[in-house]
C-alpha positions, -999 to 999 in steps of 0.1 A, spaced: 80 346 84 71 360 115 31 373 117 23 407 117 -8 422 140 -27 430 111 -22 395 100 -62 374 88 -57 339 108 -77 329 77 -51 337 55 -25 324 74 -3 297 54 -1 271 83 -38 276 88 -44 272 54 -17 242 50 -40 225 83 -77 226 71 -60 215 37 -50 182 54 -83 180 78 -105 178 47 -82 151 28 -85 132 61 -115 136 67 -120 159 96 -139 182 76 -160 190 111 -124 199 127 -117 216 102 -152 241 98 -142 250 140 -108 259 129 -114 282 109 -144 298 126 -125 300 153 -101 319 133 -126 343 117 -138 354 146 -108 364 164 -99 385 131 -136 399 140 -124 402 177 -93 427 161 -111 445 134 -138 455 164 -111 468 192 -94 488 162 -128 504 159 -136 508 198 -98 530 195 -113 547 167 -146 559 187 -127 566 219 -107 589 195 -133 609 185 -149 614 228 -115 626 231 -118 654 208 -148 658 217 -144 663 254 -117 681 247 -139 707 225 -170 707 250 -177 746 265 -155 749 301 -182 758 320 -185 754 360 -209 732 360 -200 710 339 -159 704 348 -169 677 366 -184 656 345 -158 666 314 -128 653 345 -148 617 348 -154 612 311 -116 620 302 -106 595 332 -125 566 319 -118 577 283 -81 571 294 -89 539 309 -111 524 281 -82 530 260 -55 515 286 -74 484 288 -82 483 253 -48 484 240 -41 460 269 -70 433 251 -48 439 210 -20 427 228 -41 398 241 -57 388 211 -24 395 192 -6 365 213 -37 346 210 -31 346 173 6 338 173 -3 307 196 -30 296 168 -5 302 142 26 279 165 1 255 172 -14 251 131 21 249 117 30 225 148 9 200 137 14 202 99 42 194 102 38 163 127 13 155 102 37 152 73 62 137 91 44 111 114 8 108 91 -27 115 96 -36 104 134 -14 137 138 -37 156 130 -56 148 159 -38 171 177 -58 200 174 -80 194 204 -44 209 218 -62 242 200 -84 237 230 -52 251 257 -63 283 242 -98 282 261 -82 296 285 -63 331 271 -98 339 255 -121 337 285 -98 355 301 -104 385 270 -137 375 275 -133 388 313 -118 425 302 -143 432 277 -169 432 297 -149 447 327 -150 471 302 -185 464 290 -195 476 327 -175 508 325 -187 526 292 -223 516 313 -210 534 346 -206 563 319 -238 564 300 -254 564 328 -231 596 346 -239 615 306 -275 610 322 -276 615 354 -252 653 345 -284 655 320 -312 648 338 -295 676 368 -289 700 339 -329 699 324 -343 697 362 -318 729 367 -323 749 345 -371 737 344 -373 753 381 -350 781 378 -373 785 347 -409 778 369 -388 803 400 -395 830 370 -434 820 360 -442 818 393 -428 861 399 -448 870 367 -474 850 383 -476 822 362 -485 788 363 -456 761 366 -445 746 335 -436 708 328 -410 703 298 -398 677 286 -363 666 273 -345 680 247 -347 661 217 -310 669 210 -295 675 239 -252 680 241 -257 652 270 -271 633 244 -248 642 216 -219 628 243 -236 597 249 -237 584 221 -201 579 207 -199 562 236 -231 541 231 -213 530 198 -182 520 221 -210 500 241 -222 480 205 -185 475 199 -179 457 229 -210 440 234 -202 426 193 -162 423 204 -179 399 233 -198 375 207 -172 367 196 -150 358 223 -178 334 235 -180 320 192 -141 317 197 -145 296 229 -172 276 218 -155 263 190 -122 253 208 -143 229 232 -164 219 197 -130 207 184 -117 190 216 -155 167 210 -149 163 168 -117 147 173 -130 127 203 -159 120 170 -137 108 146 -118 86 170 -150 70 181 -158 65 142 -121 53 138 -126 26 162 -162 10 148 -149 13 115 -116 -10 125 -140 -29 146 -163 -36 120 -137 -46 92 -124 -72 113 -158 -80 119 -157 -89 79 -124 -103 80 -131 -130 112 -166 -138 82 -140 -150 51 -131 -190 51 -98 -188 66 -81 -207 39 -93 -183 9 -75 -157 32 -43 -176 36 -47 -180 0 -47 -145 -11 -29 -127 20 8 -113 15 30 -103 34 28 -62 35 65 -51 36 68 -71 1 72 -47 -30 83 -46 -63 92 -73 -93 113 -98 -70 81 -97 -39 55 -106 -77 82 -131 -89 85 -153 -61 50 -157 -56 42 -169 -93 72 -196 -80 52 -203 -51 20 -205 -69 34 -230 -100 53 -252 -70 18 -255 -56 -4 -261 -86 28 -286 -98 14 -305 -67 -21 -308 -65 -22 -318 -102 3 -348 -95 -22 -361 -62 -52 -358 -85 -56 -399 -92 -61 -410 -134 -96 -412 -149 -108 -445 -158 -120 -446 -191 -146 -469 -175 -171 -462 -152 -182 -489 -125 
């Protein structure tokens, strides 16, 4: 089944099967890292959709903005900035969809390998580290978009200051003609520039959230590699300990109870029983007869 763009990774079948296999084979740390990585990617996608929605709000607001001569320059500048951000965000969504598809494919590959070759194939989860490069690329794009938003907010602030200063200058000019002292005018609490700025501020907050998720997802890919390395180290130590315990057992006792691993079923059990009976009979014959008198 092809994964649709809005399919949540945490609910995708391949991911769920892989998580189940990892938990069953005592690799819960790796399972947690994969689940969290997938969850962060899902949140990134949701936030990108919210950014695109917010950009639509900004476009509508700019369209309704009055075409006064002083505001034409700002309006055109912001329209260009919004258009670029929209294109950048759509490109990021495409890259994120590629990441989702790669995570899904890798999970399916590991599940298939584990079913065919055994649990050792689960160590391939360390290969999720290969997705790190794409996530880093998305993170860089998000950082660039945040910088663009900050520039737009800076231009809005500068325009607002200029308009307020110009208005104050004109007002004080009239006060001078009326023989009144100049007055210090405070900023209007709900000025037009503040209203224009709000959607950009909301967009910046969403982009910052995407950046945090990208950082966390990258960290989880790195953690996965560390989880597998630790799992392999622990396994090697357990095997070494088991070998040490086996060496401590009496070799004769070990030989008596050991059976070839490839012997299975009723025939093998019957053969073993016959060998045991022969050994018992031989041992009985070699025991010296007891005398009735003690010396």
